[in-house]
C-alpha positions, 0 to 999 in steps of 0.5 A: 477876873484879871490876873497881872503878875511880873514876867521875865524881865519885869515885863507885865504879863496878863491873864484872864482867869474864869473863877466859874471854871475853877469853882466848878472844877471844869478847868483846874488849869486856871486855878493859879496861886497868887505870888508876892505883887501880884496885881487881882482885877475883879469887876463889879457886877451888875448889883453893885452897880445898881446899888451904886446909881442906887446911892448917887441919884436916889438916897443922896437926892431924896430929902430925909425927913427926921428930927434929931434928939439928945439926951444925957446918959451917965457923963456923956451925951446920946443922940438919936437920928431919925434920918438914918438908922444908926444911934451915934452919940451926939457932937 
């Protein structure tokens, strides 16, 4: 991860922190406390990038086949949409 914080004279200081070494105890000098206004950047993992690709290129491009059904419940209406896995109130 990348930690960016203010240094002397408000200049930006950047330091790389290897969280694996902190977690396994091999380099505790990288175990730093966060201060107000610190910025922490954690890069995306391979699985995050794969999930983004699936969402952008497969999920949005493949047509969803299903049906929508609404039925009365009490004083309102409940809807079922089989193109998703969530039961949502009908509009």
